[in-house]
N, CA, C and O atoms as CSV, one atom per row, in Angstrom:
chain,resi,resn,atom,element,x,y,z
A,1,MET,N,N,-20.706,25.540,5.084
A,1,MET,CA,C,-19.494,25.741,5.844
A,1,MET,C,C,-18.964,27.166,5.661
A,1,MET,O,O,-18.000,27.551,6.323
A,2,GLU,N,N,-19.568,27.941,4.786
A,2,GLU,CA,C,-19.131,29.313,4.548
A,2,GLU,C,C,-19.369,30.214,5.752
A,2,GLU,O,O,-18.655,31.200,5.931
A,3,ASN,N,N,-20.354,29.897,6.577
A,3,ASN,CA,C,-20.674,30.724,7.734
A,3,ASN,C,C,-19.740,30.476,8.915
A,3,ASN,O,O,-19.785,31.205,9.905
A,4,ILE,N,N,-18.909,29.465,8.816
A,4,ILE,CA,C,-17.997,29.125,9.903
A,4,ILE,C,C,-16.743,29.986,9.785
A,4,ILE,O,O,-16.203,30.163,8.693
A,5,ASP,N,N,-16.279,30.526,10.925
A,5,ASP,CA,C,-15.092,31.373,10.873
A,5,ASP,C,C,-13.840,30.537,10.591
A,5,ASP,O,O,-13.858,29.308,10.659
A,6,HIS,N,N,-12.769,31.239,10.278
A,6,HIS,CA,C,-11.520,30.603,9.848
A,6,HIS,C,C,-10.985,29.621,10.893
A,6,HIS,O,O,-10.572,28.515,10.544
A,7,GLU,N,N,-10.988,30.010,12.159
A,7,GLU,CA,C,-10.451,29.134,13.205
A,7,GLU,C,C,-11.257,27.844,13.315
A,7,GLU,O,O,-10.688,26.770,13.511
A,8,LYS,N,N,-12.565,27.944,13.191
A,8,LYS,CA,C,-13.396,26.736,13.266
A,8,LYS,C,C,-13.129,25.820,12.076
A,8,LYS,O,O,-13.125,24.598,12.221
A,9,LYS,N,N,-12.906,26.408,10.898
A,9,LYS,CA,C,-12.568,25.600,9.721
A,9,LYS,C,C,-11.252,24.863,9.948
A,9,LYS,O,O,-11.125,23.684,9.617
A,10,LEU,N,N,-10.275,25.571,10.516
A,10,LEU,CA,C,-8.993,24.932,10.815
A,10,LEU,C,C,-9.162,23.796,11.819
A,10,LEU,O,O,-8.563,22.730,11.675
A,11,LYS,N,N,-9.978,24.038,12.828
A,11,LYS,CA,C,-10.208,23.024,13.861
A,11,LYS,C,C,-10.870,21.787,13.262
A,11,LYS,O,O,-10.478,20.662,13.573
A,12,ILE,N,N,-11.854,21.985,12.420
A,12,ILE,CA,C,-12.533,20.865,11.766
A,12,ILE,C,C,-11.543,20.084,10.903
A,12,ILE,O,O,-11.538,18.853,10.914
A,13,THR,N,N,-10.715,20.798,10.163
A,13,THR,CA,C,-9.708,20.153,9.321
A,13,THR,C,C,-8.730,19.351,10.165
A,13,THR,O,O,-8.372,18.227,9.814
A,14,CYS,N,N,-8.301,19.931,11.279
A,14,CYS,CA,C,-7.396,19.247,12.203
A,14,CYS,C,C,-8.048,17.974,12.733
A,14,CYS,O,O,-7.429,16.910,12.739
A,15,TYR,N,N,-9.281,18.084,13.171
A,15,TYR,CA,C,-9.995,16.926,13.719
A,15,TYR,C,C,-10.113,15.811,12.680
A,15,TYR,O,O,-9.907,14.640,12.996
A,16,LYS,N,N,-10.445,16.177,11.444
A,16,LYS,CA,C,-10.574,15.165,10.394
A,16,LYS,C,C,-9.243,14.476,10.135
A,16,LYS,O,O,-9.191,13.256,9.977
A,17,ALA,N,N,-8.163,15.257,10.093
A,17,ALA,CA,C,-6.836,14.684,9.849
A,17,ALA,C,C,-6.433,13.748,10.985
A,17,ALA,O,O,-5.916,12.658,10.742
A,18,VAL,N,N,-6.667,14.172,12.214
A,18,VAL,CA,C,-6.335,13.335,13.373
A,18,VAL,C,C,-7.161,12.053,13.355
A,18,VAL,O,O,-6.639,10.971,13.623
A,19,LYS,N,N,-8.434,12.172,13.043
A,19,LYS,CA,C,-9.308,10.993,12.976
A,19,LYS,C,C,-8.771,10.001,11.952
A,19,LYS,O,O,-8.718,8.799,12.214
A,20,ASN,N,N,-8.372,10.506,10.779
A,20,ASN,CA,C,-7.834,9.632,9.733
A,20,ASN,C,C,-6.552,8.942,10.182
A,20,ASN,O,O,-6.371,7.746,9.951
A,21,VAL,N,N,-5.663,9.696,10.823
A,21,VAL,CA,C,-4.406,9.118,11.310
A,21,VAL,C,C,-4.690,8.066,12.379
A,21,VAL,O,O,-4.091,6.991,12.365
A,22,CYS,N,N,-5.591,8.366,13.296
A,22,CYS,CA,C,-5.948,7.409,14.354
A,22,CYS,C,C,-6.526,6.126,13.767
A,22,CYS,O,O,-6.146,5.026,14.166
A,23,GLN,N,N,-7.438,6.273,12.826
A,23,GLN,CA,C,-8.060,5.097,12.212
A,23,GLN,C,C,-7.028,4.259,11.460
A,23,GLN,O,O,-7.018,3.032,11.565
A,24,GLU,N,N,-6.170,4.922,10.708
A,24,GLU,CA,C,-5.147,4.217,9.933
A,24,GLU,C,C,-4.154,3.513,10.855
A,24,GLU,O,O,-3.776,2.368,10.609
A,25,THR,N,N,-3.737,4.195,11.906
A,25,THR,CA,C,-2.793,3.609,12.861
A,25,THR,C,C,-3.418,2.419,13.578
A,25,THR,O,O,-2.790,1.368,13.710
A,26,ALA,N,N,-4.639,2.582,14.033
A,26,ALA,CA,C,-5.333,1.484,14.713
A,26,ALA,C,C,-5.484,0.285,13.782
A,26,ALA,O,O,-5.277,-0.858,14.190
A,27,LYS,N,N,-5.843,0.552,12.541
A,27,LYS,CA,C,-6.009,-0.515,11.551
A,27,LYS,C,C,-4.690,-1.258,11.343
A,27,LYS,O,O,-4.663,-2.489,11.323
A,28,ASN,N,N,-3.595,-0.508,11.186
A,28,ASN,CA,C,-2.285,-1.121,10.963
A,28,ASN,C,C,-1.822,-1.949,12.157
A,28,ASN,O,O,-1.068,-2.910,12.001
A,29,MET,N,N,-2.274,-1.573,13.345
A,29,MET,CA,C,-1.882,-2.289,14.558
A,29,MET,C,C,-2.886,-3.377,14.929
A,29,MET,O,O,-2.683,-4.108,15.899
A,30,GLY,N,N,-3.958,-3.483,14.165
A,30,GLY,CA,C,-4.979,-4.483,14.443
A,30,GLY,C,C,-5.793,-4.163,15.686
A,30,GLY,O,O,-6.241,-5.064,16.394
A,31,LEU,N,N,-5.981,-2.881,15.945
A,31,LEU,CA,C,-6.722,-2.437,17.123
A,31,LEU,C,C,-7.962,-1.660,16.711
A,31,LEU,O,O,-8.096,-1.229,15.566
A,32,GLY,N,N,-8.856,-1.494,17.663
A,32,GLY,CA,C,-10.004,-0.619,17.462
A,32,GLY,C,C,-9.715,0.731,18.100
A,32,GLY,O,O,-8.813,0.847,18.930
A,33,MET,N,N,-10.466,1.740,17.721
A,33,MET,CA,C,-10.283,3.078,18.293
A,33,MET,C,C,-11.656,3.645,18.588
A,33,MET,O,O,-12.458,3.849,17.676
A,34,GLU,N,N,-11.931,3.901,19.859
A,34,GLU,CA,C,-13.209,4.487,20.239
A,34,GLU,C,C,-13.270,5.940,19.790
A,34,GLU,O,O,-12.255,6.635,19.755
A,35,LYS,N,N,-14.466,6.386,19.451
A,35,LYS,CA,C,-14.665,7.771,19.020
A,35,LYS,C,C,-14.239,8.743,20.113
A,35,LYS,O,O,-13.651,9.784,19.821
A,36,ALA,N,N,-14.530,8.415,21.360
A,36,ALA,CA,C,-14.154,9.297,22.472
A,36,ALA,C,C,-12.636,9.464,22.549
A,36,ALA,O,O,-12.143,10.550,22.850
A,37,ALA,N,N,-11.904,8.394,22.279
A,37,ALA,CA,C,-10.440,8.471,22.304
A,37,ALA,C,C,-9.938,9.361,21.168
A,37,ALA,O,O,-9.052,10.192,21.368
A,38,THR,N,N,-10.504,9.184,19.988
A,38,THR,CA,C,-10.126,10.015,18.843
A,38,THR,C,C,-10.451,11.480,19.109
A,38,THR,O,O,-9.664,12.364,18.772
A,39,ASP,N,N,-11.604,11.737,19.709
A,39,ASP,CA,C,-11.992,13.111,20.035
A,39,ASP,C,C,-11.022,13.742,21.034
A,39,ASP,O,O,-10.646,14.906,20.894
A,40,LEU,N,N,-10.620,12.968,22.039
A,40,LEU,CA,C,-9.674,13.486,23.034
A,40,LEU,C,C,-8.314,13.791,22.409
A,40,LEU,O,O,-7.710,14.825,22.694
A,41,ILE,N,N,-7.844,12.889,21.563
A,41,ILE,CA,C,-6.563,13.110,20.883
A,41,ILE,C,C,-6.657,14.347,19.997
A,41,ILE,O,O,-5.738,15.165,19.972
A,42,SER,N,N,-7.757,14.486,19.278
A,42,SER,CA,C,-7.958,15.647,18.402
A,42,SER,C,C,-7.935,16.946,19.190
A,42,SER,O,O,-7.293,17.915,18.783
A,43,GLU,N,N,-8.631,16.966,20.311
A,43,GLU,CA,C,-8.678,18.177,21.135
A,43,GLU,C,C,-7.299,18.497,21.711
A,43,GLU,O,O,-6.898,19.660,21.760
A,44,LEU,N,N,-6.584,17.477,22.141
A,44,LEU,CA,C,-5.232,17.666,22.666
A,44,LEU,C,C,-4.317,18.279,21.610
A,44,LEU,O,O,-3.594,19.236,21.884
A,45,ILE,N,N,-4.353,17.724,20.413
A,45,ILE,CA,C,-3.504,18.224,19.329
A,45,ILE,C,C,-3.906,19.642,18.946
A,45,ILE,O,O,-3.038,20.483,18.712
A,46,TRP,N,N,-5.205,19.925,18.878
A,46,TRP,CA,C,-5.670,21.268,18.538
A,46,TRP,C,C,-5.175,22.295,19.551
A,46,TRP,O,O,-4.662,23.350,19.178
A,47,LYS,N,N,-5.334,21.975,20.842
A,47,LYS,CA,C,-4.901,22.914,21.887
A,47,LYS,C,C,-3.389,23.098,21.872
A,47,LYS,O,O,-2.896,24.207,22.077
A,48,LYS,N,N,-2.654,22.019,21.631
A,48,LYS,CA,C,-1.190,22.103,21.570
A,48,LYS,C,C,-0.763,22.959,20.375
A,48,LYS,O,O,0.140,23.786,20.501
A,49,ALA,N,N,-1.390,22.772,19.239
A,49,ALA,CA,C,-1.056,23.552,18.043
A,49,ALA,C,C,-1.335,25.040,18.265
A,49,ALA,O,O,-0.544,25.892,17.863
A,50,LYS,N,N,-2.464,25.343,18.909
A,50,LYS,CA,C,-2.784,26.746,19.210
A,50,LYS,C,C,-1.735,27.353,20.133
A,50,LYS,O,O,-1.294,28.484,19.928
A,51,ARG,N,N,-1.341,26.595,21.148
A,51,ARG,CA,C,-0.345,27.092,22.105
A,51,ARG,C,C,0.999,27.330,21.414
A,51,ARG,O,O,1.668,28.330,21.675
A,52,ILE,N,N,1.385,26.417,20.542
A,52,ILE,CA,C,2.634,26.567,19.796
A,52,ILE,C,C,2.579,27.822,18.932
A,52,ILE,O,O,3.533,28.599,18.905
A,53,ALA,N,N,1.474,28.023,18.230
A,53,ALA,CA,C,1.329,29.204,17.374
A,53,ALA,C,C,1.413,30.488,18.190
A,53,ALA,O,O,2.069,31.447,17.783
A,54,GLU,N,N,0.751,30.504,19.336
A,54,GLU,CA,C,0.794,31.692,20.202
A,54,GLU,C,C,2.213,31.959,20.697
A,54,GLU,O,O,2.669,33.103,20.693
A,55,ASP,N,N,2.913,30.902,21.125
A,55,ASP,CA,C,4.289,31.064,21.603
A,55,ASP,C,C,5.202,31.584,20.497
A,55,ASP,O,O,6.010,32.484,20.727
A,56,LEU,N,N,5.073,31.021,19.304
A,56,LEU,CA,C,5.912,31.469,18.190
A,56,LEU,C,C,5.657,32.937,17.858
A,56,LEU,O,O,6.593,33.694,17.599
A,57,GLU,N,N,4.394,33.332,17.867
A,57,GLU,CA,C,4.057,34.739,17.622
A,57,GLU,C,C,4.691,35.641,18.672
A,57,GLU,O,O,5.229,36.698,18.345
A,58,LEU,N,N,4.629,35.225,19.932
A,58,LEU,CA,C,5.210,36.025,21.014
A,58,LEU,C,C,6.729,36.105,20.910
A,58,LEU,O,O,7.306,37.163,21.163
A,59,PHE,N,N,7.387,35.005,20.541
A,59,PHE,CA,C,8.843,35.025,20.392
A,59,PHE,C,C,9.252,36.007,19.296
A,59,PHE,O,O,10.185,36.789,19.475
A,60,ALA,N,N,8.557,35.964,18.170
A,60,ALA,CA,C,8.869,36.879,17.070
A,60,ALA,C,C,8.592,38.322,17.485
A,60,ALA,O,O,9.391,39.217,17.207
A,61,LYS,N,N,7.477,38.542,18.139
A,61,LYS,CA,C,7.113,39.891,18.587
A,61,LYS,C,C,8.148,40.421,19.577
A,61,LYS,O,O,8.530,41.589,19.510
A,62,HIS,N,N,8.603,39.567,20.494
A,62,HIS,CA,C,9.613,39.970,21.476
A,62,HIS,C,C,10.911,40.390,20.777
A,62,HIS,O,O,11.610,41.293,21.237
A,63,ALA,N,N,11.221,39.726,19.669
A,63,ALA,CA,C,12.417,40.058,18.892
A,63,ALA,C,C,12.151,41.218,17.927
A,63,ALA,O,O,12.989,41.536,17.083
A,64,LYS,N,N,10.990,41.839,18.060
A,64,LYS,CA,C,10.586,42.978,17.220
A,64,LYS,C,C,10.557,42.614,15.732
A,64,LYS,O,O,10.988,43.378,14.868
A,65,ARG,N,N,10.029,41.415,15.474
A,65,ARG,CA,C,9.857,40.953,14.105
A,65,ARG,C,C,8.392,40.640,13.873
A,65,ARG,O,O,7.652,40.346,14.812
A,66,SER,N,N,7.981,40.706,12.624
A,66,SER,CA,C,6.603,40.341,12.285
A,66,SER,C,C,6.550,38.967,11.623
A,66,SER,O,O,5.478,38.488,11.254
A,67,THR,N,N,7.717,38.337,11.478
A,67,THR,CA,C,7.804,37.034,10.834
A,67,THR,C,C,8.438,36.024,11.782
A,67,THR,O,O,9.454,36.310,12.416
A,68,ILE,N,N,7.847,34.864,11.874
A,68,ILE,CA,C,8.407,33.773,12.678
A,68,ILE,C,C,9.535,33.141,11.871
A,68,ILE,O,O,9.386,32.888,10.676
A,69,ASN,N,N,10.669,32.886,12.533
A,69,ASN,CA,C,11.782,32.259,11.830
A,69,ASN,C,C,12.301,31.042,12.596
A,69,ASN,O,O,11.739,30.662,13.624
A,70,ALA,N,N,13.372,30.438,12.093
A,70,ALA,CA,C,13.924,29.212,12.683
A,70,ALA,C,C,14.366,29.428,14.126
A,70,ALA,O,O,14.266,28.514,14.944
A,71,ASP,N,N,14.850,30.619,14.446
A,71,ASP,CA,C,15.274,30.889,15.822
A,71,ASP,C,C,14.101,30.783,16.796
A,71,ASP,O,O,14.270,30.319,17.923
A,72,ASP,N,N,12.934,31.205,16.371
A,72,ASP,CA,C,11.740,31.101,17.217
A,72,ASP,C,C,11.387,29.636,17.469
A,72,ASP,O,O,11.002,29.261,18.576
A,73,ILE,N,N,11.523,28.825,16.440
A,73,ILE,CA,C,11.219,27.405,16.579
A,73,ILE,C,C,12.233,26.735,17.503
A,73,ILE,O,O,11.869,25.898,18.330
A,74,LYS,N,N,13.507,27.105,17.360
A,74,LYS,CA,C,14.533,26.561,18.256
A,74,LYS,C,C,14.247,26.962,19.704
A,74,LYS,O,O,14.438,26.167,20.624
A,75,LEU,N,N,13.797,28.175,19.893
A,75,LEU,CA,C,13.444,28.632,21.236
A,75,LEU,C,C,12.257,27.830,21.779
A,75,LEU,O,O,12.217,27.491,22.961
A,76,LEU,N,N,11.318,27.539,20.925
A,76,LEU,CA,C,10.139,26.769,21.324
A,76,LEU,C,C,10.517,25.380,21.843
A,76,LEU,O,O,9.928,24.896,22.810
A,77,VAL,N,N,11.495,24.742,21.205
A,77,VAL,CA,C,11.856,23.361,21.563
A,77,VAL,C,C,13.089,23.292,22.462
A,77,VAL,O,O,13.707,22.234,22.582
A,78,ARG,N,N,13.443,24.381,23.078
A,78,ARG,CA,C,14.686,24.470,23.848
A,78,ARG,C,C,14.792,23.451,24.979
A,78,ARG,O,O,15.905,23.111,25.382
A,79,HIS,N,N,13.686,22.959,25.498
A,79,HIS,CA,C,13.718,22.007,26.604
A,79,HIS,C,C,13.769,20.549,26.136
A,79,HIS,O,O,13.900,19.638,26.954
A,80,ASN,N,N,13.666,20.332,24.842
A,80,ASN,CA,C,13.714,18.982,24.282
A,80,ASN,C,C,14.999,18.869,23.461
A,80,ASN,O,O,15.026,19.213,22.280
A,81,GLU,N,N,16.065,18.382,24.104
A,81,GLU,CA,C,17.387,18.369,23.473
A,81,GLU,C,C,17.414,17.608,22.151
A,81,GLU,O,O,18.017,18.077,21.185
A,82,LYS,N,N,16.779,16.453,22.093
A,82,LYS,CA,C,16.795,15.646,20.870
A,82,LYS,C,C,16.087,16.377,19.733
A,82,LYS,O,O,16.600,16.430,18.615
A,83,LEU,N,N,14.932,16.931,20.007
A,83,LEU,CA,C,14.193,17.667,18.986
A,83,LEU,C,C,14.966,18.911,18.559
A,83,LEU,O,O,15.015,19.242,17.375
A,84,LYS,N,N,15.566,19.592,19.525
A,84,LYS,CA,C,16.372,20.780,19.225
A,84,LYS,C,C,17.533,20.412,18.300
A,84,LYS,O,O,17.819,21.125,17.338
A,85,GLU,N,N,18.194,19.302,18.595
A,85,GLU,CA,C,19.311,18.834,17.770
A,85,GLU,C,C,18.838,18.487,16.357
A,85,GLU,O,O,19.467,18.876,15.373
A,86,ASP,N,N,17.730,17.755,16.263
A,86,ASP,CA,C,17.190,17.366,14.955
A,86,ASP,C,C,16.782,18.588,14.133
A,86,ASP,O,O,17.040,18.639,12.931
A,87,LEU,N,N,16.152,19.561,14.767
A,87,LEU,CA,C,15.735,20.769,14.051
A,87,LEU,C,C,16.934,21.601,13.620
A,87,LEU,O,O,16.916,22.205,12.547
A,88,SER,N,N,17.967,21.638,14.439
A,88,SER,CA,C,19.182,22.372,14.067
A,88,SER,C,C,19.825,21.741,12.837
A,88,SER,O,O,20.273,22.447,11.933
A,89,LYS,N,N,19.870,20.406,12.804
A,89,LYS,CA,C,20.418,19.701,11.635
A,89,LYS,C,C,19.581,19.997,10.394
A,89,LYS,O,O,20.119,20.267,9.320
A,90,LEU,N,N,18.270,19.943,10.552
A,90,LEU,CA,C,17.376,20.218,9.427
A,90,LEU,C,C,17.565,21.643,8.917
A,90,LEU,O,O,17.615,21.868,7.708
A,91,ALA,N,N,17.670,22.600,9.829
A,91,ALA,CA,C,17.872,23.999,9.435
A,91,ALA,C,C,19.185,24.155,8.683
A,91,ALA,O,O,19.257,24.897,7.703
A,92,GLU,N,N,20.222,23.461,9.134
A,92,GLU,CA,C,21.527,23.534,8.467
A,92,GLU,C,C,21.457,22.926,7.069
A,92,GLU,O,O,22.026,23.472,6.123
A,93,GLU,N,N,20.761,21.798,6.938
A,93,GLU,CA,C,20.588,21.168,5.626
A,93,GLU,C,C,19.827,22.086,4.677
A,93,GLU,O,O,20.181,22.204,3.504
A,94,MET,N,N,18.786,22.731,5.182
A,94,MET,CA,C,18.001,23.643,4.350
A,94,MET,C,C,18.844,24.837,3.924
A,94,MET,O,O,18.735,25.307,2.792
A,95,LYS,N,N,19.676,25.321,4.822
A,95,LYS,CA,C,20.553,26.449,4.521
A,95,LYS,C,C,21.534,26.070,3.407
A,95,LYS,O,O,21.752,26.842,2.473
A,96,LYS,N,N,22.123,24.874,3.515
A,96,LYS,CA,C,23.054,24.398,2.488
A,96,LYS,C,C,22.345,24.232,1.151
A,96,LYS,O,O,22.900,24.572,0.106
A,97,ALA,N,N,21.128,23.713,1.178
A,97,ALA,CA,C,20.361,23.510,-0.054
A,97,ALA,C,C,20.067,24.846,-0.734
A,97,ALA,O,O,20.143,24.955,-1.958
A,98,ARG,N,N,19.730,25.865,0.068
A,98,ARG,CA,C,19.476,27.197,-0.502
A,98,ARG,C,C,20.746,27.767,-1.119
A,98,ARG,O,O,20.704,28.343,-2.206
A,99,LYS,N,N,21.876,27.608,-0.431
A,99,LYS,CA,C,23.146,28.109,-0.963
A,99,LYS,C,C,23.497,27.391,-2.252
A,99,LYS,O,O,23.951,28.013,-3.213
A,100,SER,N,N,23.287,26.080,-2.274
A,100,SER,CA,C,23.574,25.285,-3.460
A,100,SER,C,C,22.694,25.726,-4.624
A,100,SER,O,O,23.161,25.841,-5.757
A,101,LYS,N,N,21.429,25.970,-4.337
A,101,LYS,CA,C,20.493,26.413,-5.372
A,101,LYS,C,C,20.910,27.776,-5.916
A,101,LYS,O,O,20.865,28.012,-7.124
A,102,LYS,N,N,21.320,28.681,-5.005
A,102,LYS,CA,C,21.764,30.006,-5.434
A,102,LYS,C,C,23.012,29.909,-6.294
A,102,LYS,O,O,23.129,30.627,-7.288
A,103,SER,N,N,23.958,29.028,-5.931
A,103,SER,CA,C,25.182,28.906,-6.716
A,103,SER,C,C,24.884,28.289,-8.073
A,103,SER,O,O,25.537,28.629,-9.060
A,104,ASN,N,N,23.898,27.377,-8.141
A,104,ASN,CA,C,23.494,26.810,-9.427
A,104,ASN,C,C,22.876,27.874,-10.315
A,104,ASN,O,O,23.118,27.881,-11.522
A,105,VAL,N,N,22.095,28.760,-9.755
A,105,VAL,CA,C,21.495,29.853,-10.519
A,105,VAL,C,C,22.596,30.767,-11.032
A,105,VAL,O,O,22.562,31.198,-12.185
A,106,ALA,N,N,23.568,31.063,-10.185
A,106,ALA,CA,C,24.680,31.915,-10.601
A,106,ALA,C,C,25.451,31.249,-11.727
A,106,ALA,O,O,25.830,31.919,-12.687
A,107,THR,N,N,25.695,29.941,-11.635
A,107,THR,CA,C,26.401,29.213,-12.679
A,107,THR,C,C,25.606,29.246,-13.970
A,107,THR,O,O,26.181,29.460,-15.037
A,108,ASP,N,N,24.305,29.040,-13.901
A,108,ASP,CA,C,23.455,29.104,-15.088
A,108,ASP,C,C,23.513,30.489,-15.716
A,108,ASP,O,O,23.557,30.616,-16.939
A,109,ASN,N,N,23.514,31.521,-14.888
A,109,ASN,CA,C,23.608,32.887,-15.398
A,109,ASN,C,C,24.958,33.122,-16.057
A,109,ASN,O,O,25.036,33.823,-17.067
A,110,ASP,N,N,26.017,32.551,-15.506
A,110,ASP,CA,C,27.344,32.684,-16.102
A,110,ASP,C,C,27.362,32.068,-17.489
A,110,ASP,O,O,27.927,32.646,-18.418
A,111,PHE,N,N,26.739,30.883,-17.641
A,111,PHE,CA,C,26.672,30.242,-18.951
A,111,PHE,C,C,25.858,31.088,-19.920
A,111,PHE,O,O,26.205,31.174,-21.098
A,112,ALA,N,N,24.808,31.700,-19.458
A,112,ALA,CA,C,23.979,32.547,-20.316
A,112,ALA,C,C,24.788,33.731,-20.820
A,112,ALA,O,O,24.657,34.135,-21.976
A,113,GLU,N,N,25.628,34.287,-19.947
A,113,GLU,CA,C,26.467,35.412,-20.362
A,113,GLU,C,C,27.473,34.971,-21.410
A,113,GLU,O,O,27.722,35.704,-22.367
A,114,VAL,N,N,28.061,33.781,-21.250
A,114,VAL,CA,C,29.033,33.262,-22.210
A,114,VAL,C,C,28.346,32.996,-23.536
A,114,VAL,O,O,28.903,33.294,-24.593
A,115,ASP,N,N,27.140,32.436,-23.494
A,115,ASP,CA,C,26.399,32.137,-24.717
A,115,ASP,C,C,26.058,33.402,-25.496
A,115,ASP,O,O,25.978,33.378,-26.724
A,116,SER,N,N,25.858,34.500,-24.784
A,116,SER,CA,C,25.457,35.726,-25.469
A,116,SER,C,C,26.636,36.441,-26.120
A,116,SER,O,O,26.439,37.391,-26.877
A,117,LEU,N,N,27.862,35.993,-25.834
A,117,LEU,CA,C,29.050,36.643,-26.425
A,117,LEU,C,C,29.244,36.280,-27.837
A,117,LEU,O,O,30.193,36.742,-28.470
């Protein structure tokens, strides 16, 4: 597998993951899953993931950034109101968690300063 380029390795990994999810889901539902169906789902997901990655890169580039951020993701899902709302909530929760973590570090540093007196 060393001779395979990075994108092909990613595609193979994606296909294996999709196959596992399909098999597990079918098993849990008491259904069978044809290989052709799994292959089609895998290809659909692979192409969608590539398109998402390309769009995110373009959004960041348009904003003259080299890093994709939450705003790019919000722009990506702008036509799906429910997903946009859910992602906005998640981003806000993550922001609060980071602030909380920073304030805990500051508090720990304050105690360290008191201990050193």
